[in-house]
C-alpha positions in Angstrom: -93.4 205.1 -19.3 -90.9 202.5 -18.2 -91.8 203.1 -14.6 -95.5 202.6 -15.3 -94.7 199.4 -17.2 -92.5 198.1 -14.4 -95.2 198.9 -11.8 -97.8 197.1 -13.9 -95.6 194.0 -14.1 -95.0 194.0 -10.4 -98.7 194.4 -9.7 -99.6 191.4 -12.0 -96.9 189.2 -10.3 -98.3 190.2 -6.9 -101.8 189.4 -8.0 -100.8 185.9 -9.3 -98.9 185.2 -6.0 -102.0 186.3 -4.0 -104.3 184.1 -6.0 -102.0 181.0 -5.6 -101.6 181.7 -1.9 -105.3 182.0 -1.5 -105.9 178.7 -3.3 -103.4 176.9 -1.1 -104.5 178.5 2.2 -108.1 177.5 1.5 -106.9 173.9 1.0 -104.8 173.9 4.1 -108.0 173.6 6.2 -109.5 170.8 4.1 -112.2 168.8 5.9 -114.1 165.6 5.1 -117.0 167.8 3.9 -114.7 169.1 1.3 -114.0 165.6 0.2 -117.7 164.9 -0.1 -118.2 168.0 -2.2 -115.3 167.0 -4.5 -116.9 163.5 -5.0 -120.1 165.2 -6.0 -118.4 167.8 -8.3 -117.1 165.0 -10.6 -119.3 163.9 -13.5 -119.5 160.1 -14.0 -118.4 159.0 -17.4 -117.9 155.8 -19.3 -114.6 155.1 -21.0 -114.2 152.8 -23.9 -111.9 149.9 -23.2 -109.1 149.0 -25.6 -108.4 145.7 -27.4 -104.7 145.6 -26.2 -106.1 144.9 -22.7 -109.2 143.0 -21.7 -111.4 145.3 -23.8 -113.7 146.1 -20.9 -115.3 149.5 -20.8 -114.4 151.5 -17.7 -116.1 154.1 -15.5 -114.7 157.2 -14.0 -115.2 160.8 -12.9 -114.2 163.8 -14.9 -113.4 167.3 -13.5 -113.6 170.3 -15.7 -112.5 173.9 -14.7 -115.5 175.9 -13.6 -114.0 179.0 -15.1 -112.7 179.7 -18.6 -113.6 178.2 -22.0 -110.7 175.9 -22.8 -109.1 174.0 -24.4 -107.3 172.8 -21.2 -104.4 170.6 -20.5 -105.5 167.3 -18.9 -104.5 164.5 -16.5 -105.4 160.9 -16.3 -105.7 160.0 -12.6 -105.0 156.5 -11.4 -106.1 155.1 -8.0 -104.1 152.8 -5.7 -104.8 149.3 -4.4 -107.9 150.4 -2.4 -109.7 152.0 -5.3 -110.7 155.6 -5.8 -110.7 157.5 -2.5 -112.4 160.8 -1.7 -109.1 162.5 -1.1 -107.9 161.6 -4.6 -111.1 163.2 -6.0 -110.4 166.3 -3.9 -107.0 166.5 -5.6 -108.7 166.0 -9.0 -111.2 168.8 -8.1 -108.4 171.1 -6.8 -106.2 170.5 -9.9 -109.2 171.2 -12.2 -109.4 174.7 -10.6 -105.8 175.3 -11.6 -106.9 175.0 -15.2 -106.9 171.3 -16.0 -109.4 168.6 -17.0 -108.8 165.6 -14.7 -110.2 162.2 -15.6 -110.1 159.7 -12.6 -110.3 156.2 -13.9 -111.9 153.3 -11.9 -110.1 150.1 -12.8 -112.2 148.0 -10.4 -115.9 148.8 -10.8 -116.7 147.2 -14.2 -114.6 144.2 -13.3 -116.8 143.5 -10.3 -114.4 144.4 -7.5 -115.4 147.7 -6.0 -117.6 150.6 -7.1 -117.2 152.9 -4.1 -115.7 156.4 -4.3 -117.1 158.0 -1.1 -115.9 155.8 1.8 -112.7 155.9 3.9 -110.2 153.1 4.3 -112.3 151.7 7.2 -114.5 150.3 4.4 -114.0 146.5 4.6 -114.6 146.1 0.9 -111.7 148.5 0.3 -109.5 146.3 2.5 -110.6 143.2 0.7 -109.6 144.5 -2.8 -106.4 146.2 -1.4 -105.2 142.7 -0.3 -106.1 141.3 -3.7 -105.1 144.2 -5.9 -103.3 141.9 -8.4 -106.7 140.8 -9.7 -106.3 143.8 -12.0 -102.7 143.5 -13.2 -100.2 146.3 -13.5 -100.1 145.6 -17.3 -103.9 145.9 -17.5 -103.9 149.1 -15.5 -101.4 150.6 -18.0 -103.9 149.8 -20.7 -106.6 151.5 -18.6 -104.4 154.6 -18.6 -104.2 154.4 -22.3 -108.0 154.1 -22.5 -108.2 157.3 -20.5 -105.7 159.0 -22.8 -107.8 158.1 -25.8 -111.0 159.3 -24.1 -109.4 162.7 -23.5 -108.1 162.9 -27.0 -111.7 162.9 -28.2 -112.9 165.5 -25.6 -113.6 168.8 -27.3 -112.1 170.9 -24.3 -108.8 169.0 -24.1 -105.5 170.2 -25.5 -104.5 167.1 -27.4 -100.8 167.6 -27.0 -100.9 168.3 -23.2 -102.2 165.2 -21.5 -100.3 163.9 -18.4 -100.6 161.3 -15.7 -101.1 161.4 -11.9 -101.4 158.4 -9.5 -101.3 157.3 -5.9 -99.5 154.3 -4.5 -100.0 151.5 -7.1 -101.6 154.1 -9.4 -98.3 156.0 -9.1 -96.5 152.8 -9.9 -98.7 152.3 -13.0 -98.0 155.9 -14.1 -94.2 155.3 -13.9 -94.4 152.0 -15.8 -96.6 153.7 -18.4 -93.8 156.2 -19.0 -91.2 153.5 -19.1 -93.2 151.6 -21.8 -94.2 154.8 -23.7 -92.3 153.9 -26.9 -94.1 150.6 -27.1 -97.5 152.1 -26.5 -97.1 154.3 -29.6 -99.7 156.9 -28.5 -100.8 159.7 -30.8 -99.7 163.3 -30.1 -96.5 161.7 -28.7 -98.2 160.3 -25.6 -98.3 161.5 -22.0 -96.4 164.8 -21.4 -95.5 164.3 -17.7 -96.2 162.3 -14.6 -96.9 162.9 -10.9 -96.6 159.9 -8.6 -97.5 159.9 -4.9 -95.6 157.3 -2.9 -95.3 154.7 -5.7 -93.9 151.8 -3.7 -90.6 152.3 -5.4 -88.6 150.2 -2.9 -90.4 147.2 -4.3 -90.8 148.4 -7.9 -87.1 148.8 -8.5 -86.5 145.1 -8.4 -89.5 144.3 -10.7 -88.3 142.4 -13.8 -90.4 144.5 -16.1 -89.0 147.7 -14.6 -85.4 146.6 -15.3 -86.3 145.4 -18.8 -88.2 148.5 -20.0 -87.0 151.8 -21.3 -86.1 155.1 -19.7 -88.5 157.7 -18.3 -88.3 160.3 -21.0 -90.9 162.8 -19.8 -90.9 165.2 -16.8 -91.7 163.2 -13.7 -92.4 164.3 -10.1 -92.3 161.7 -7.3 -93.6 162.6 -3.8 -93.2 160.4 -0.7 -92.8 160.5 3.0 -89.4 159.9 4.4 -90.8 157.8 7.2 -92.9 155.6 4.9 -91.7 152.0 5.3 -92.8 151.1 1.8 -90.5 153.7 0.3 -86.7 154.3 0.8 -84.3 157.1 0.2 -81.8 154.5 -1.2 -84.2 153.3 -3.9 -84.7 156.8 -5.1 -81.0 157.5 -5.2 -80.7 154.5 -7.5 -83.5 156.0 -9.6 -81.7 159.3 -9.9 -78.4 157.5 -10.6 -80.0 155.7 -13.6 -80.0 159.1 -15.4 -83.5 159.0 -16.9 -83.7 161.9 -19.3 -87.2 162.9 -17.9 -86.1 164.9 -15.9 -87.1 163.0 -12.8 -87.6 165.1 -9.6 -88.0 163.2 -6.3 -89.1 165.0 -3.2 -89.2 163.3 0.2 -91.1 164.9 3.1 -89.5 164.6 6.5 -91.7 163.2 9.2 -94.4 162.0 6.8 -95.6 158.4 6.3 -98.0 156.9 3.7 -101.1 159.0 2.7 -99.7 162.2 4.2 -102.1 163.9 1.9 -105.3 162.2 3.2 -107.1 163.3 6.3 -106.8 160.7 9.0 -105.1 159.7 12.3 -102.0 157.6 12.6 -102.9 154.0 12.0 -101.2 150.7 11.1 -102.3 148.7 8.1 -101.3 145.1 7.2 -100.9 143.7 3.7 -100.0 140.1 2.8 -97.5 141.3 0.2 -95.6 144.1 2.0 -96.4 143.6 5.7 -97.4 146.3 8.2 -97.0 150.0 7.4 -98.2 153.3 8.8 -100.6 155.9 7.4 -101.3 159.4 8.7 -102.1 162.9 7.5 -99.2 165.2 7.7 -100.3 168.8 7.3 -96.9 170.4 6.6 -96.1 167.8 3.9 -99.6 168.1 2.4 -99.2 171.8 2.1 -95.8 171.5 0.5 -97.1 168.8 -1.9 -99.7 171.3 -3.1 -97.0 173.8 -3.9 -94.8 171.1 -5.5 -97.7 169.8 -7.7 -98.8 173.3 -8.6 -95.2 174.3 -9.7 -94.8 171.1 -11.7 -98.0 171.6 -13.6 -97.1 175.3 -14.3 -93.6 174.4 -15.4 -94.6 171.5 -17.7 -98.2 172.3 -18.8 -98.4 176.1 -18.4 -101.9 176.1 -16.8 -103.1 177.9 -13.7 
């Protein structure tokens, strides 16, 4: 009997590993067509604004698992300076198939800046708002994250005590600040349960007055960045770790990767009036590793998959 039980356990473990490997291997060969499909898979929603901010209602896209009945853990997804990109919606779609609801919030559209989710960073309108991203302040974007949290609390398929954050670039910055200010936000169900931040500009963020003056990161946090990204630095993350945030905070740097290592595209140089020139490029190995790292973080802290 024990042998049969052991054999059953081994078989189940092997099946789980096979399924996870299958999901990752399919995504390794992601194409722009996959991005297009992911944009289409999301359902457009309206999100009620909150009085703490500018009280403006928001738009967004929600991704719900195509299998199962729920309730599911959930993530609020925050875009960077250039708005919601297709690759971010691919991530939202992929994560939803790991057993999560993902709500991608658009902080630009209802404020008259950009309502585009399908174009690449060749889009001139994206470049325009990227250079003027401060038109929607970091503080306001934190309130947008809170609006997304409150939206998910009311959703019938969401586990109310299992809502987290994910963000890219300045969206990742916003996610980290939201954790730092979590006590002041006083969210129901004890607030966000964890954070994933892709390349959150930490070399610049660490010197921000509000960063220094706010609290500790008290929830599990995963930061992913390219070691060759000029807007990030190993030294800044060493300081972050040395600050002993209770989180815990896990920082993973990918060797040979620059900014947007997780978005399809050739090596190119972008210029920004605030941070200067920096490189962007897809890096397949780092992308694949980031999928594993994100999947493991979600499993360890939310239990879905």
